[in-house]
C-alpha positions, 0 to 999 in steps of 0.5 A: 433045361429039361422039358419039364423045366422049360414048361414051368420056368420058361420066359413070359412077357412080364406085362401079362402077370402084371395085368392079370393080377391088377385086373382080377383084383379090381374085378374081385373088389367090385364083385364082392361089393356089388354082387355078393353083399346083396345076398348077405341077409340070408346068412344065419337065418333061422340059426341054421347053416352048412359050410362048404367044409365040415371043419368050418362048421365047428369053427364058426357054426352060424355066420351072421349078415354082419360077419359076412358083409364085414369079410366081403368089405375087408376083401374089397378094400384089400383087393382094390388098395393093393391093385392101386398101391402095389401088391405084397405076398403077405397081403395077397395071401391075406386076401386069399384067406379072407375071400376063401373064407367068405364064400366057404362059410356057407353053402348059401354061396353056390357059385362054383367059380368062387373055387376057381377064384380062390385058386387064382388068388393063391397063384397071384400071391406067388407071382413075381414082384413086377413094378410098373416103372420098367413095364410102362416106359416107352417101347425101346427100339432095338434090332435085337433083344437081349436076354430077359427081353422080348423082341416084338415085331407086330406092326400096324398103321402109324399113329395119327394122333398126338401122344397126349391126345391118345392118352386122354382118349384111352383114359376117357374110353376106359373110364366110360366103360367102368362107369357103364359097368358099375351104373348100368350093371346087367340091365338090357343093353349093358353088354352092347355098351361095354362091348362098344367101349372095348372095340373102341379101345382095341381099334385105337390101340391098333392105330397107335402101333407104329409100322416097321418098328421093333420093340423089346419088352421085359421077360420074366420067369413066372411058374405061378402064372403058368400054373394059373393058365394050366388050371384054367385049361383044366377047368375048360377041359372038365367043363367039356367032360361034364357035358358028354351025358346024353341030355346035353349031347341031344341039346335038351339041357342046353335048350333049357338053361337061361334064355337059350331057347328064346335067344337061339330059336330064330336061328333054329327056325332059319336053319330049319329052312335048309332041311335041318330039324329043330332037334338036330340044330340043338344037338349040333349047338350043344356039341359045338359048346363041348368042342369049343371048350375042348379047344379052349383047354388046349389053347390055354395049355399052349398059351404058356408058350406064347412069348417063349417061342416065336412060331406062327402056328402058336400065334394063330392058335392064341388068336383062335383061342381068344376068339373062342373064349370071348365068343363063349363068354359073351354068349353066356351073358346073352343067355343070362346063366346067372353065374355072377361075374365069371365071364368078366374074369375069364374075358379079362384072362383071355385078353391078357394071356392071349393077345399080342403083348404089344397091344397090351403095352399100348393099352396099359400105357393109356388106361394107367395114365392117370395113376402113373401121373399120380405116382410121378407126383408122389415121386417128385414129392419124395425127392423134394428136399422140403418134403423130407424136412416136413414134420412126421406128424403131418403123415399121421394127420393125413392118415387120420383124415383118410381113416375118417373118410373110411369110417364115414363111408362105412357109416353112410352105406347103411349095411350091417358089418360095413362100419366094423370093417372100415373101422379095422381099415382105419385102425390099420392105417393109423398103426401104419402111420405110427410106424412111419413116424420113425422112418422116412422110407415108411413115410414114403410108403404111407403116402401110397397107402393113404392115396390107395385107401382113400380112392378105394373108399370113394370108389366103393361108396360110389359103387353102392350109391349108384347101384341097387346093393342096399335096396336088394339087400333089404328087400331080400331080408324083408321078404325072408322075414315076412315068409317066416312070420317075423312081420315087425322085423320085415316091416323095418327091412322094407322101410330101409329098402324103400329108402334106397329104392331106385326109381319105379321100384318102391316097396310102399305096397309091401309096407302098407300091407305089413302095417295092416297086418300088424294093426290087426 
């Protein structure tokens, strides 16, 4: 095999592309729903718009909030449903098209990492089809690895907890991290809680590794996974090259972005006690960022060989790259660069692509325990002779109930465009149920789609109900309308914002002021 073919078609632990796709889909669903929707009120304001690509201006000159929120809602439903029920190439390509169109329809979305996410989604669509059954079975013990398997010899202390206790502990910690992420958001201290949860999971995983054991895990060929890592390497390399201008190298740009000055000023004063000037500190810090991004570019370029070659220096490089990546993105969050959930995506990619695969296996067993129990229950249902004799109309009635839940979610959320999107979701389920009336295999798949769609509706509703998405959307709309002199529409928006306002953030002051202006 030539060096070119070894690079693109060499072996990869199958767990890595599996986890990378699942994690990005889940993050994408809540990113679009929790973060992007709140700014939708700006779309179509004043009848003016400029798309990212000229041909989109001709296709859809002025997108509206309803249209934008609808695209995001469909993207979120599709991403979360596929993460739960299983991905298809057609579904992933559809998600790529929906998500790419959602951000590219207007320059109002100026997050550069959305370009990267679209490229990631395209790569994810081309990942090999990997099922959880073979990946998440107990580790098979062997003294050697057959072709298509990875010999894994990382060891650690013996487990001190029963297997069932481990599963519940992992699941509880993972659920707590997700709830904190959704409810606390980016408020003060949220990263401490999130980081603490991750540390607990990792430490527990180490204690669950069994010393002296050898395991074998499945390998796969995944050229699209390797392409994705290459794209990430290029992104970090380009980010480093973009920072070689004089303003960055001298520390002026770094000091002015986000809360860098406030966060690092104590460190600058401490270093000044050793004879370093403040200017020298900022110059050194800015240069360190560039050096770190160059190292990350090389680290991700080498990460494609993580499972292909058993070289100590390669494993050490992966660990160093993981530490650098986590350090960079935690720092980005601490200085509050306001770049969305970019750090979350890249931190997940770093953990999946760079950590030892045995750790990933143990963590995946724990975090996916509830889902695997649900799938096992569905499997027993399918094997039960009485189930196969059930009337096909039962599946259609269940689909009708889940479609009703999706519609109720769209109606209760009280945001433009959501009801229309959930109506399409419901109609899609009913069409799928109608097809399943004549096929036992389709009825089996239908149950999985119904479960995933119902869970998606519940989780998306919870994310909105427990967050400030509706409040932010309507207060932003009200402020924009007030500045443009549309006072009656602004009053209506502020009334809705006040209805969904978190404690201590009432819009009553703005409402009373607008009422006085309209009474004149």
